[in-house]
Each structure stands twice: as C-alpha cells, then as structure tokens.
C-alpha positions in Angstrom: 57.3 37.7 28.7 57.4 34.8 31.2 54.2 36.1 32.8 52.5 36.0 29.4 53.5 32.5 28.7 52.9 31.4 32.3 49.2 32.4 31.9 49.0 30.0 28.9 50.5 26.9 30.5 48.7 23.9 31.9 51.3 22.3 34.1 54.9 22.8 35.0 58.0 21.1 36.5 60.0 24.2 35.4 59.1 26.9 33.0 60.7 25.4 29.9 59.1 22.0 30.6 55.7 23.5 31.1 52.9 22.4 28.8 51.2 25.0 26.6 47.4 25.5 26.6 45.8 23.6 23.6 44.1 26.9 22.5 47.6 28.2 21.8 48.7 25.1 19.9 45.6 25.2 17.6 46.7 28.6 16.3 50.0 27.3 14.9 48.7 25.0 12.1 46.5 27.8 10.8 49.6 30.1 10.6 51.6 27.5 8.8 48.8 26.8 6.3 48.2 30.5 5.7 51.9 31.1 5.1 52.6 27.9 3.1 55.1 26.6 5.7 55.6 22.8 6.0 56.3 20.7 9.1 59.5 19.7 7.4 60.7 23.4 7.3 59.9 23.8 11.0 61.6 20.5 11.8 64.8 21.5 10.0 64.9 24.9 11.7 64.2 23.4 15.2 66.4 20.3 14.7 63.5 18.0 15.3 61.8 15.4 13.1 58.8 16.4 10.9 56.9 13.6 12.7 57.5 15.2 16.1 56.5 18.6 14.8 53.4 17.1 13.2 52.4 15.4 16.4 52.9 18.6 18.5 51.1 21.0 16.2 48.2 18.5 15.7 47.8 18.3 19.5 48.7 14.6 19.6 51.7 15.4 21.7 52.0 18.1 24.4 53.7 21.3 23.3 56.4 22.2 25.8 57.5 25.8 26.2 61.0 25.0 25.0 59.4 23.6 21.7 57.0 26.5 21.5 60.0 29.0 21.7 61.9 27.0 19.0 58.8 27.1 16.7 58.4 30.8 17.2 62.1 31.3 16.5 61.9 29.2 13.4 59.0 31.2 12.1 60.5 34.6 13.1 57.5 35.6 15.2 57.6 37.0 18.7 56.8 34.5 21.5 53.6 36.4 22.2 52.3 36.0 18.6 50.2 32.8 19.2 49.2 33.8 22.8 46.8 36.5 21.8 43.2 35.6 22.7 
C-alpha cells in the first residue's frame, strides 16, 4: 500500500505529510459528483470544514496523504481507488 501511494506523491517530510499528485486529486470531485456526495458530508466524516475539503479537492490546497486517507475512509473506498491510472 505505501509503495502505491509513494509512487503518487510529489514531496514528503514524512509519508503522512506527503503531497499527493494533482492527477489523483482530480479524480475525487468526479467521484463525489457521480455519487451525489457533498463536501459537507466529507467534512463531517473527516472532522474538517467544508471549506477545507472544497479547497483540497479543487486543487487550491495541497492534498496530504493523511487527508487523502481520511477522504477514502469517509467514502468507504480502498486507498488505491483514486490511484489507478
């Protein structure tokens, strides 16, 4: 699992603080739209604000692995789900 994620990160000061590849980030909003899931739902499940989730999934803020894992957990999808090319 860590090897799969490691191949999709841009920089790292430690694995959970690593920044995900923007190509991975772009897949998340499509999934949310296709499944009728709101930023607010993700925010509640991840204990973040809807604004933070919105900035992250729109690419305005970097997506850290720890946040990526929280989003996947909230959606009930495996961590590898958005990593597929």
